[in-house]
N, C-alpha and C positions, 0 to 999 in steps of 0.2 A: 583262452576261455575268459579270463578276467577282462581283457581288452574288448572282447565281443560284448560282454554284459555291460560294460561301462561306456560303450559307444553311444554317442548322442543321437544317432540315426536309428534307434531301435523302435521307433513308433511305426511299426508295420504289423500287419495282421497275418500271423502264421500260427494258428492254434496247434498245441501239442497233439491234439487228436488227429490232425491231418498228417503230422509226421509219423505217428505210430501206425496209422492205417495204411498210408502209402508205402511205408517201409516193408510191409508184408509182400509187396508186389515186385521188389527188387528191380526197379525201373532204371533205364538210362536217364541221363540228365534231361534231354529234350522231352522224353515221354513223361518224366516226373513233373517237369514244369507245366506241361500241358494238363496233366491229370490234376495237379494241385489247383490250377485255375478253375477247372471244371468242378472239382470238389467244393471249393469255396463258393462258387456261383450257386451251386445247389443248396448249400447251407444258408446262404443269404436270401434265397428266394422263398424259403419256408414261410408260409403264412401263419403258422402257429408261433407262439412266443418262445418255444423251446427249439433252438437250432441244434442242440446236441453238442455244443462246443463250450468249453470253459471260458473262452474269450467274451462271451455274451454277458458274463458276470463281472467283468473287470471295470476299470475306471473310464472306459470309452463309452459314451452314450450312444453313438451312432456308428456301428461297425462299418457301414457302407462308406463312411468318410475317411477311413483309415486305409492307406494303400497296401496292396499285396507286395511281397518282396519282388524285386526285379528278377532275381534268380533263386527261386525256392530251393532248388537242389543244392546250390552252393551254400545257402544259409543253413539248410538242414545238416549238411556235412560239417560245417564249421561249429555248429552248436551241439549236434548229437553224434558226431563221428566217433568220439571216444566212447560214448555210451553203447552204440551199436557194435563197436569193435570189441568191447568187453563182454557184452551180454548176448550177442548173436550166436546162433548155433551153427 
């Protein structure tokens, strides 16, 4: 976990809200990755100022310029696997 946090390649867009929402669906890797990209596209297309994601309040001025993870499922597992392993029912 420490290596993951200290990795220099962390400048990617994967809001925690996406992780928590998609976790409810218990998707396979391919379905998760597709659904994540669809979820993010919908959030970024909102014309209102409120996208409903905490990332819009971070240090990045233009979320559209920050890349999505190449494999959202793998990233979710590496960062939240322990959390879901402990707190899932």
